[in-house]
N, C-alpha and C positions, 0 to 999 in steps of 0.2 A: 573578445574571445568567442569563437564559434563553438556552440554546443552540439555534439553529435549524439543523436538518439536513434535507436533502432525503430522505436514506435513513437508516434506523436501523442502528447499528453492532452487530456481533457480536464479543464478546471471545473471540478464538481466535488461536493462534499457528501459523504455517506458514513454511517457508523461502521466501525471495524473492531472486532474482538481480536486481541493478540495475546500470545503466550510464548515467552522465551523458552527455547528448548533446553537451556541450561538450568534456569531457575524455576521453571514451571509455575510462574506467577502470572496469572492472566491480568490484562488491563484492557479497558475499553476506551476508545478514542474515535477520532474521525480522520479520514484522509482528505486532503485538499486538492489533489489531482491524481489521475490514474491513466494508465495505458495498458496494452496487452502484456507489457513486460515488467510492470511494477507500479508503485504508488508513492506518494509523499504524504506522510502522516505527522500528526502532532503527538508529542510524548511529554509527560510530566517529568520523566527521568531520562538521563543520558542513555542511549542505546549504543553499545559497543559495535564498532565497525567489524564486519565479518561474523557477527553473531547471527544465529538462525532463529526465526520466529514462525510459529504456526499462526495463521490468520483465518478469520471468517468474516466475509463481507456480505451484508444483506442489501442486495440491489433490487429493491421493489419486488418482494416475494420470491427472489432467487438467491439462495445461499451459495456463495462461492467460498470454498475451502482450499487451503494450500499451505505451502511453506515458502519462506523467502529469506533472503540474506540482507542485513543492513549494510548498505554500501556507503552511506555518509550520515552524519548526525551533527547538526550545528545549533547553537543556541539562537532562540528568537530574540530579536532586538526588543529591549524594554519589557521583557517578560521572563518569567522563571520556567519556561518550557523550551522544548526543542523541536526543530524540524528534522525528520529522518527520511531517508530514501530507502525503500524496500524493493529489492529486485526479486521477482518471482523465480523460484528454483524448482518447485514441484506444484503443479496444478493439473488436474486431470483434463482430458480432452473435452468432456461435456461442459465442465466449468469454464474452460477457456473459450468455448463456442458461445456460451451464455454471455460472458464478458465481452467478447468481440461483437456480438449482436447488439448488446446494450450500448457499447461505444459507437457503433455505426448509427444507431437510432438517434443518439445525442448529436452526432455530427451532422445528420441530415435535417435537423430542426433549425 
């Protein structure tokens, strides 16, 4: 099966703070890959598809804030955790440029 993505993903892990917009319960985790359009994160709880989350990513002294939508959530094999896909829905222009520059630097190494 061919996977079609608008942006290529970079496999890298950084901490991320998330907060569900419905429950307002923050949680801290890491993401396992990222692109200009979204990220894959680990969650201790199931995250409902189409739910919205505020996020803060600390990329080496650059804080990226925004909102995103959970587009999929699947259990990890042999673990009591979940993988979840977060699609960015609101991210300001300067944060998107910071993220884009960061990803370009990672790609060029």
